[in-house]
DSSP file (Angstrom, degrees, kcal/mol; ACC not computed):
  #  RESIDUE AA STRUCTURE BP1 BP2  ACC     N-H-->O    O-->H-N    N-H-->O    O-->H-N    TCO  KAPPA ALPHA  PHI   PSI    X-CA   Y-CA   Z-CA
    1    1 A M              0   0    0      0, 0.0     2,-0.1     0, 0.0     0, 0.0   0.000 360.0 360.0 360.0 125.7  -50.2   67.9   -1.8
    2    2 A R        -     0   0    0      1,-0.1     2,-0.5    41,-0.0    43,-0.1  -0.464 360.0-113.3 -81.1 155.8  -47.7   65.7   -3.8
    3    3 A N    >>  -     0   0    0     41,-0.5     4,-2.1    -2,-0.1     3,-0.8  -0.767  15.1-135.5 -89.8 132.8  -48.9   62.9   -5.9
    4    4 A E  H 3> S+     0   0    0     -2,-0.5     4,-2.4     1,-0.3     5,-0.2   0.793 104.0  54.7 -53.9 -34.8  -47.9   59.5   -4.8
    5    5 A K  H 3> S+     0   0    0      2,-0.2     4,-2.0     1,-0.2    -1,-0.3   0.852 110.0  47.7 -73.7 -33.9  -46.9   58.3   -8.2
    6    6 A L  H <> S+     0   0    0     -3,-0.8     4,-2.8     2,-0.2    38,-0.2   0.892 112.2  49.0 -68.5 -41.4  -44.5   61.3   -8.6
    7    7 A V  H  X S+     0   0    0     -4,-2.1     4,-2.8    37,-0.3    -2,-0.2   0.921 110.9  48.7 -60.8 -44.6  -43.1   60.7   -5.3
    8    8 A A  H  X S+     0   0    0     -4,-2.4     4,-1.9     2,-0.2    -2,-0.2   0.897 113.0  51.7 -67.1 -39.5  -42.6   56.8   -6.1
    9    9 A F  H  X S+     0   0    0     -4,-2.0     4,-3.0     2,-0.2     5,-0.2   0.966 110.7  46.8 -55.4 -52.1  -40.9   58.0   -9.5
   10   10 A G  H  X S+     0   0    0     -4,-2.8     4,-2.9     1,-0.3    -2,-0.2   0.924 109.8  51.4 -57.4 -48.8  -38.6   60.3   -7.7
   11   11 A K  H  X S+     0   0    0     -4,-2.8     4,-1.9     2,-0.2    -1,-0.3   0.843 109.5  51.5 -60.9 -35.2  -37.6   57.8   -5.2
   12   12 A R  H  X S+     0   0    0     -4,-1.9     4,-2.7     2,-0.2    -2,-0.2   0.948 110.8  49.1 -67.4 -51.0  -36.8   55.3   -8.0
   13   13 A V  H  X S+     0   0    0     -4,-3.0     4,-2.5    54,-0.2    -2,-0.2   0.921 111.2  48.3 -47.9 -49.7  -34.7   57.8   -9.7
   14   14 A R  H  X S+     0   0    0     -4,-2.9     4,-2.6    -5,-0.2    -1,-0.2   0.879 111.2  51.0 -61.1 -39.8  -32.9   58.6   -6.6
   15   15 A E  H  X S+     0   0    0     -4,-1.9     4,-2.4    -5,-0.2    -2,-0.2   0.935 112.7  45.6 -62.8 -49.9  -32.4   54.8   -5.9
   16   16 A L  H  X S+     0   0    0     -4,-2.7     4,-1.6     2,-0.2    -2,-0.2   0.936 112.4  52.4 -59.8 -47.6  -30.9   54.2   -9.4
   17   17 A R  H ><>S+     0   0    0     -4,-2.5     5,-1.9     1,-0.2     3,-0.7   0.945 111.9  44.1 -48.7 -61.2  -28.7   57.3   -9.0
   18   18 A K  H ><5S+     0   0    0     -4,-2.6     3,-1.5     1,-0.2    -1,-0.2   0.881 107.6  58.8 -57.3 -42.1  -27.3   56.2   -5.8
   19   19 A N  H 3<5S+     0   0    0     -4,-2.4    -1,-0.2     1,-0.3    -2,-0.2   0.831 106.6  50.4 -54.7 -36.1  -26.8   52.6   -7.1
   20   20 A K  T <<5S-     0   0    0     -4,-1.6    -1,-0.3    -3,-0.7    -2,-0.2   0.474 117.4-116.6 -85.1  -4.8  -24.6   54.1   -9.9
   21   21 A G  T < 5 +     0   0    0     -3,-1.5     2,-0.3    -4,-0.4    -3,-0.2   0.749  63.1 152.1  78.9  20.1  -22.6   56.1   -7.3
   22   22 A L      < -     0   0    0     -5,-1.9    -1,-0.2    -6,-0.2     2,-0.2  -0.683  42.3-136.3 -90.3 135.4  -23.7   59.4   -8.7
   23   23 A S     >  -     0   0    0     -2,-0.3     4,-3.0     1,-0.1     5,-0.2  -0.537  30.7-112.6 -81.3 160.5  -24.0   62.6   -6.6
   24   24 A Q  H  > S+     0   0    0      2,-0.2     4,-2.1     1,-0.2     5,-0.2   0.903 120.9  49.2 -55.2 -46.4  -27.2   64.7   -7.4
   25   25 A D  H  > S+     0   0    0      2,-0.2     4,-2.0     1,-0.2    -1,-0.2   0.905 112.2  47.0 -65.9 -42.4  -24.9   67.4   -8.9
   26   26 A G  H  > S+     0   0    0      1,-0.2     4,-2.6     2,-0.2    -2,-0.2   0.935 113.7  47.9 -65.0 -44.2  -23.0   64.9  -11.1
   27   27 A F  H  X S+     0   0    0     -4,-3.0     4,-2.5     1,-0.2     6,-0.2   0.860 108.3  54.0 -66.8 -33.8  -26.2   63.2  -12.2
   28   28 A A  H  X>S+     0   0    0     -4,-2.1     5,-2.0    -5,-0.2     4,-1.4   0.928 112.1  44.8 -66.1 -43.7  -27.8   66.5  -13.1
   29   29 A V  H  <5S+     0   0    0     -4,-2.0     3,-0.2     2,-0.2    -2,-0.2   0.925 114.0  50.5 -66.4 -41.5  -24.8   67.5  -15.3
   30   30 A L  H  <5S+     0   0    0     -4,-2.6    -2,-0.2     1,-0.2    -1,-0.2   0.889 115.6  40.7 -58.9 -40.8  -24.7   64.1  -16.9
   31   31 A S  H  <5S-     0   0    0     -4,-2.5    -1,-0.2    -5,-0.2    -2,-0.2   0.629 107.5-122.0 -85.2 -13.3  -28.4   64.1  -17.7
   32   32 A G  T  <5S+     0   0    0     -4,-1.4     2,-0.4     1,-0.3    -3,-0.2   0.782  71.1 127.9  76.2  26.3  -28.4   67.8  -18.8
   33   33 A I      < -     0   0    0     -5,-2.0    -1,-0.3    -6,-0.2    -2,-0.2  -0.953  68.4-103.7-117.8 129.2  -31.1   68.7  -16.2
   34   34 A D     >  -     0   0    0     -2,-0.4     4,-2.4     1,-0.1     5,-0.1  -0.286  28.4-125.6 -53.5 140.1  -30.6   71.6  -13.7
   35   35 A R  H  > S+     0   0    0      1,-0.2     4,-1.9     2,-0.2    -1,-0.1   0.825 110.1  49.7 -64.4 -35.3  -29.7   70.3  -10.1
   36   36 A S  H  > S+     0   0    0      2,-0.2     4,-1.7     1,-0.2    -1,-0.2   0.895 110.5  49.9 -69.8 -38.4  -32.4   72.1   -8.5
   37   37 A Y  H  > S+     0   0    0      2,-0.2     4,-2.4     1,-0.2    -2,-0.2   0.931 109.6  52.9 -61.1 -47.5  -34.9   70.7  -11.0
   38   38 A M  H  X S+     0   0    0     -4,-2.4     4,-2.8     1,-0.2    -2,-0.2   0.895 105.4  53.9 -58.3 -42.6  -33.4   67.2  -10.3
   39   39 A G  H  X S+     0   0    0     -4,-1.9     4,-1.4     2,-0.2    -1,-0.2   0.872 109.2  49.1 -56.4 -42.6  -34.0   67.7   -6.5
   40   40 A Q  H  X>S+     0   0    0     -4,-1.7     5,-3.1    -3,-0.2     4,-0.6   0.934 110.3  50.9 -61.8 -45.2  -37.6   68.5   -7.3
   41   41 A V  H ><5S+     0   0    0     -4,-2.4     3,-1.1     1,-0.2    -2,-0.2   0.930 109.7  48.6 -58.1 -51.5  -37.9   65.5   -9.4
   42   42 A E  H 3<5S+     0   0    0     -4,-2.8    -1,-0.2     1,-0.3    -2,-0.2   0.767 111.8  50.6 -69.1 -22.5  -36.4   63.1   -6.7
   43   43 A R  H 3<5S-     0   0    0     -4,-1.4    -1,-0.3    -3,-0.2    -2,-0.2   0.486 117.0-114.2 -88.1  -5.2  -38.8   64.6   -4.0
   44   44 A G  T <<5S+     0   0    0     -3,-1.1   -41,-0.5    -4,-0.6   -37,-0.3   0.833  82.9 120.7  78.2  35.7  -41.8   64.1   -6.3
   45   45 A E      < +     0   0    0     -5,-3.1     2,-0.4   -39,-0.2    -4,-0.2   0.659  62.3  60.7 -99.0 -17.3  -42.5   67.7   -6.7
   46   46 A K        -     0   0    0     -6,-0.5     2,-0.8   -40,-0.1    -2,-0.1  -0.897  67.1-144.8-115.4 137.2  -42.2   67.8  -10.5
   47   47 A N        -     0   0    0     -2,-0.4    -6,-0.0    -3,-0.0   -41,-0.0  -0.874  34.2-145.3 -97.8 102.6  -44.1   66.0  -13.2
   48   48 A V        -     0   0    0     -2,-0.8     2,-0.1     1,-0.1     0, 0.0  -0.262   8.7-121.0 -75.7 150.3  -41.2   65.4  -15.7
   49   49 A T     >  -     0   0    0      1,-0.1     4,-2.0    -2,-0.0     5,-0.2  -0.412  29.7-102.0 -82.7 164.7  -41.8   65.5  -19.5
   50   50 A L  H  > S+     0   0    0      1,-0.2     4,-2.2     2,-0.2     5,-0.2   0.913 120.3  55.5 -50.3 -51.0  -41.1   62.6  -21.8
   51   51 A I  H  > S+     0   0    0      1,-0.3     4,-1.7     2,-0.2    -1,-0.2   0.881 107.5  49.2 -56.5 -40.3  -37.9   64.0  -23.0
   52   52 A K  H  > S+     0   0    0      2,-0.2     4,-2.3     1,-0.2    -1,-0.3   0.835 105.8  56.6 -73.7 -28.1  -36.5   64.4  -19.5
   53   53 A I  H  X S+     0   0    0     -4,-2.0     4,-2.5     1,-0.2    -1,-0.2   0.912 108.8  47.8 -62.8 -40.0  -37.5   60.8  -18.7
   54   54 A Y  H  X S+     0   0    0     -4,-2.2     4,-2.4     2,-0.2    -2,-0.2   0.885 110.1  51.7 -65.2 -37.9  -35.3   59.7  -21.7
   55   55 A Q  H  X S+     0   0    0     -4,-1.7     4,-2.8    -5,-0.2     5,-0.2   0.934 110.7  49.0 -65.4 -40.1  -32.5   62.0  -20.5
   56   56 A L  H  X S+     0   0    0     -4,-2.3     4,-2.0     1,-0.2     5,-0.2   0.965 113.5  46.5 -62.7 -50.0  -32.7   60.3  -17.0
   57   57 A S  H  X>S+     0   0    0     -4,-2.5     5,-2.6     1,-0.2     4,-1.4   0.898 113.3  48.1 -61.9 -42.6  -32.6   56.8  -18.5
   58   58 A E  H  <5S+     0   0    0     -4,-2.4     3,-0.2     1,-0.2    -1,-0.2   0.937 112.5  48.0 -58.4 -48.8  -29.7   57.6  -20.8
   59   59 A A  H  <5S+     0   0    0     -4,-2.8    -1,-0.2     1,-0.2    -2,-0.2   0.808 116.9  43.9 -68.3 -27.0  -27.7   59.2  -18.0
   60   60 A L  H  <5S-     0   0    0     -4,-2.0    -1,-0.2    -5,-0.2    -2,-0.2   0.677 105.8-127.6 -85.3 -18.9  -28.4   56.1  -15.7
   61   61 A G  T  <5 +     0   0    0     -4,-1.4     2,-0.3     1,-0.3    -3,-0.2   0.772  68.9 117.2  76.9  25.6  -27.8   53.7  -18.5
   62   62 A V  S   <S-     0   0    0     -5,-2.6    -1,-0.3    -6,-0.2     2,-0.2  -0.789  71.6 -91.3-122.2 166.2  -31.1   51.9  -17.9
   63   63 A E    >   -     0   0    0     -2,-0.3     3,-1.3     1,-0.1     4,-0.3  -0.482  37.7-114.4 -67.5 145.2  -34.3   51.3  -20.0
   64   64 A V  G >  S+     0   0    0      1,-0.3     3,-1.8     2,-0.2     4,-0.2   0.856 117.5  60.5 -44.7 -45.0  -37.0   53.9  -19.7
   65   65 A A  G >  S+     0   0    0      1,-0.3     3,-2.0     2,-0.2    -1,-0.3   0.812  92.8  66.6 -59.2 -39.2  -39.2   51.2  -18.1
   66   66 A D  G <  S+     0   0    0     -3,-1.3    -1,-0.3     1,-0.3    -2,-0.2   0.609  90.8  62.4 -58.3 -14.7  -36.7   50.8  -15.3
   67   67 A L  G <  S+     0   0    0     -3,-1.8    -1,-0.3    -4,-0.3   -54,-0.2   0.499  88.9  84.1 -90.6  -8.5  -37.5   54.3  -14.0
   68   68 A F    <   -     0   0    0     -3,-2.0     2,-0.1    -4,-0.2   -59,-0.1  -0.856  65.7-157.7-104.0 113.4  -41.1   53.3  -13.3
   69   69 A P        -     0   0    0      0, 0.0     2,-0.6     0, 0.0   -60,-0.1  -0.442  35.9 -96.0 -71.1 156.7  -41.8   51.6   -9.9
   70   70 A R        -     0   0    0     -2,-0.1     2,-0.4   -62,-0.1    -2,-0.0  -0.721  48.4-176.5 -75.7 121.1  -44.9   49.5   -9.6
   71   71 A V        -     0   0    0     -2,-0.6     2,-0.2    -3,-0.0   -66,-0.0  -0.981  19.7-136.6-125.0 127.3  -47.6   51.7   -8.1
   72   72 A D              0   0    0     -2,-0.4    -2,-0.0     1,-0.2     0, 0.0  -0.584 360.0 360.0 -85.7 149.9  -51.0   50.4   -7.2
   73   73 A G              0   0    0     -2,-0.2    -1,-0.2     0, 0.0     0, 0.0   0.423 360.0 360.0  97.4 360.0  -53.9   52.6   -8.2
């Protein structure tokens, strides 16, 4: 069973990636994260480390806080 917070985080990452016009493959290369791992993040299947969160924010050109959607609970 996937955690709703991980799913929300993954959806937010996907939304920001698409807004930048990046493919999942291109984003994976840009962020230095394996494409299959990136897919798992976007589907809410992986609990990413702080280092990877920073890699994602840098690749997207956003603040770390922008990666986190508001989740109740």
